[in-house]
C-alpha positions in Angstrom: 3.7 -28.5 16.5 4.9 -25.5 18.4 6.7 -22.5 16.8 10.2 -23.5 18.1 9.9 -27.0 16.8 8.7 -25.8 13.4 11.5 -23.2 13.3 14.1 -25.9 14.0 12.7 -28.2 11.3 12.6 -25.4 8.7 16.2 -24.5 9.5 17.3 -28.1 9.3 15.6 -28.9 6.0 16.7 -25.6 4.3 20.1 -25.9 5.8 20.6 -29.2 3.9 19.7 -27.3 0.7 16.2 -28.8 0.4 14.6 -25.5 -0.6 11.9 -27.3 -2.7 10.1 -28.0 0.6 9.3 -24.3 1.2 7.8 -24.0 -2.3 4.6 -25.2 -0.7 4.1 -22.0 1.2 3.0 -19.0 -0.8 2.5 -15.4 0.0 0.3 -12.8 -1.7 0.9 -9.0 -1.6 -1.1 -6.1 -2.9 1.4 -3.5 -4.2 -0.3 -0.1 -4.7 0.6 3.3 -6.3 3.8 2.1 -7.9 5.2 3.0 -11.3 4.7 0.9 -14.4 8.5 1.0 -14.7 8.7 -0.8 -11.4 6.2 -3.4 -12.3 8.0 -4.2 -15.5 11.0 -5.2 -13.3 8.8 -7.1 -10.9 7.1 -9.3 -13.5 10.6 -10.4 -14.7 10.4 -12.7 -11.7 8.6 -15.4 -13.6 7.9 -17.9 -10.9 5.0 -15.9 -9.6 1.4 -15.0 -10.4 0.4 -11.4 -11.1 -2.8 -9.4 -11.5 -2.2 -5.8 -12.6 -4.5 -2.9 -12.9 -5.5 -2.3 -16.5 -4.6 0.9 -18.3 -7.5 0.3 -20.6 -10.0 1.4 -17.9 -8.0 3.8 -15.7 -7.7 7.5 -16.9 -4.2 9.1 -16.5 -5.1 12.8 -16.7 -3.7 14.3 -13.5 -0.2 14.6 -12.0 -1.3 12.5 -9.0 -1.4 9.6 -11.4 2.4 9.5 -11.7 5.3 8.4 -9.5 8.1 11.0 -9.1 11.6 9.6 -8.4 13.3 11.1 -5.4 16.3 12.2 -7.5 13.9 14.3 -9.5 11.8 15.5 -6.6 14.8 17.0 -4.8 16.0 19.1 -7.7 13.8 22.1 -8.6 15.0 22.1 -12.2 14.6 18.4 -12.7 11.2 18.5 -11.1 10.0 21.3 -13.3 11.2 19.5 -16.5 9.5 16.3 -15.2 6.2 18.0 -14.3 6.2 19.9 -17.6 6.6 16.7 -19.6 3.8 15.0 -17.6 1.5 17.9 -18.0 2.1 17.7 -21.8 1.5 14.0 -21.8 -1.7 14.4 -19.7 -3.0 17.1 -22.0 -2.3 15.0 -25.2 -3.9 12.0 -23.5 -7.0 14.0 -22.7 -7.1 15.3 -26.3 -6.9 11.8 -27.7 -9.8 10.6 -25.4 -11.9 13.6 -26.5 -11.3 12.7 -30.1 -12.8 9.3 -29.3 -9.6 7.4 -29.2 -10.1 4.3 -27.0 -8.2 4.4 -23.7 -6.4 1.2 -24.8 -4.9 3.2 -27.7 -4.4 6.6 -25.9 -2.4 4.8 -23.2 0.5 4.3 -25.8 1.8 7.8 -24.9 1.9 7.1 -21.1 5.3 7.0 -19.5 6.9 4.5 -17.1 6.0 6.9 -14.3 2.3 6.1 -14.7 0.9 4.7 -11.4 -0.5 1.2 -11.2 -1.5 -1.4 -8.7 -0.5 -5.1 -8.8 -1.2 -8.2 -6.8 1.7 -10.7 -6.7 1.8 -14.2 -5.3 5.1 -16.0 -4.9 6.1 -19.2 -3.1 8.6 -18.9 -0.2 11.5 -20.2 -2.2 11.1 -17.7 -5.0 10.3 -14.9 -2.5 13.7 -15.6 -0.8 15.4 -15.3 -4.2 13.5 -12.1 -5.0 14.7 -10.6 -1.6 18.3 -11.6 -2.4 18.2 -9.6 -5.6 15.8 -6.8 -5.0 16.7 -5.8 -1.4 20.3 -5.2 -2.6 21.6 -1.7 -2.8 22.2 -2.3 -6.5 18.5 -2.7 -7.1 16.5 0.2 -8.5 15.2 2.4 -5.6 11.5 1.8 -6.1 11.6 -2.0 -6.4 14.0 -2.1 -3.5 11.5 -0.1 -1.3 8.8 -2.6 -2.4 11.0 -5.6 -1.7 12.0 -4.4 1.8 8.3 -3.8 2.7 7.4 -7.2 1.4 10.1 -8.8 3.4 8.9 -7.0 6.6 5.4 -8.4 5.9 6.7 -11.9 5.2 8.8 -11.9 8.4 5.7 -11.0 10.4 3.7 -13.8 8.8 6.4 -16.5 8.8 9.5 -15.4 10.8 11.1 -18.9 10.6 11.0 -18.9 6.8 12.5 -15.4 6.4 14.7 -14.9 9.5 17.9 -14.5 7.5 16.5 -13.0 4.4 17.5 -9.8 2.6 20.1 -9.1 0.0 22.5 -12.0 -0.7 25.1 -10.6 1.6 22.7 -11.1 4.6 22.6 -14.8 4.0 26.2 -15.3 2.9 28.0 -12.7 5.0 29.8 -11.3 1.9 28.9 -9.4 -1.2 28.7 -11.4 -4.4 28.5 -8.3 -6.7 32.2 -8.1 -7.2 33.3 -4.9 -9.0 29.6 -3.9 -9.2 29.4 -3.6 -5.3 28.4 -0.1 -4.4 31.2 1.7 -2.5 28.8 2.7 0.3 27.9 -1.0 1.1 29.0 -2.2 4.5 28.0 -5.9 4.7 28.0 -6.0 8.5 25.8 -2.9 8.7 23.4 -4.3 6.1 23.2 -7.7 7.8 22.4 -5.9 11.1 19.7 -3.7 9.4 17.9 -6.7 7.9 18.0 -8.7 11.1 16.1 -5.8 12.8 13.3 -5.8 10.2 
């Protein structure tokens, strides 16, 4: 079957609301150097499989092992407070390890900023739902960045499955967030942006 025929069949079947058909396609992503805070949000998407880097075997003793949010990075005062706290945590962590405390116990003092790697596999139906929620401007910045990159990769691999994907407003043409809709959201601009991905 050629691409255009496959694309038309996918559109027809999903257009009728038969999304279960696309559950048979799955996609695997390797997500690297993200915060544990972000992966805690990611694993809330329960219809997926995950393999995450263990903190029992990775040592978190340098500032390079942490994610710095942009809102902190752009403020010298905030960045200093953040770095000071991380240096104190890293120093305490090293002390605990020198005392013979196992990494699995020393890790209890690590913050959500601790970097990790995770492999995630989702079927196409759940992935589309994930994009609806996590590509939205209301999503936390880090998971939104990851979701947008995952969508780019998914569109490259299976453009017919993901041609109209992104936040919910891309598919529906309107925002469903009601009063929670960010003031800066312009649905037509967002739809255009995601079509260009």
